C-alpha positions, 0 to 999 in steps of 0.5 A: 032344876029346869029353870036353873039350867034356863031349858024348858021341861019338855026337851028335858023330859024328852032326854030322859025317855031317849036315856031311858029307852036306850037302857041308860036309865031305869024306872024305879017308880012311876015318876023316878028315874034312876042310872041303870047299874051295869054288872058284869052280866050285863057287859058280857050279855052286850058284848055277846049281842055286838058279837052277832051283829057286828061280824055279819055287818062286816061281811054285808059291808066289805062289798058295799063300803067306798074304798075311800071312807075306808082308807080315811079311817085307816089315815085316822087310826095309823095318826094315832099310832104315830102320834107323840105321847097319848091320844086325846080320849075324843080322838080315840072314841071318834075315832073306834065310833067312826069305825064301827059306824063305817061298817055297820051303815055299810052293812046296808041296815041303818037299824043295825047302827042304832042298836050297836051305838046303843050297846056301845053306849051302854060300855063306853066306860070301857074305852081305849082311855079306861084299858091302856092296855089294849090300845095297840091290839085295838088299833091293829085289829082295826087296821085288820078289819080294813084291810078285809074290808079294802080286800072286798073279802066279806068272810075276812071282814066277818072273821077279823071284826070276831076277833076284835070283839072276842079280844074286846070282851076278854079285856073287859072281863079281865078288867072287871075280874081283876085278871089284868092288874095281876 
C-alpha cells in the first residue's frame, strides 16, 4: 500500500501509532488496527471529561489571555453569524477550534489542550455542520464565554463554558436518541 501512495512505511506506521494513541484506532490483533467504533456511552464519557477540564481551563485563562486574542475570535464568530448563506464547514471548525485552543492554552497548562484536542477529535462528527440546529446557540454561547474572558471574570468564564458543554452534551444526546427529529 505504501508504494501505491508514494510514501515509505515509516511515516505510515508512525501515523497509525499516533492515531492509536489518540484512541481513534484500536488493535484487534497484534498487527491489525481498525477504526474505533464510538457508541453513545463513548460520546457521553468524552463530553463528561471535557466538562471537567474545559470550565476549569476557562477559569484559569480568564486573567491570562490577551484581550486582542479574545477580540479576534469574537470578530471571527460575528463574521460567521453575519455571513450570507451557510458558512463553510472548514471555517466553522477552525473558529471553534481556535476558541477552545485559546482557552486551553491560556490556562497555563499546555497538556490541557493536548487532552481536549484528542477528545474533540473523537467526537468531531458532531460539529456545527452535522448539528445545524445548534449553530446559533453555539455562537451565542461562545460569545458569552468571550465576554466573561474579556471581563477577566474567572467564575463567569467557568460557568459560561460549563453551560456551553452541557448544551453540547444534550444536543448530542438528542441527536443520538432521535429526540432532535421529533
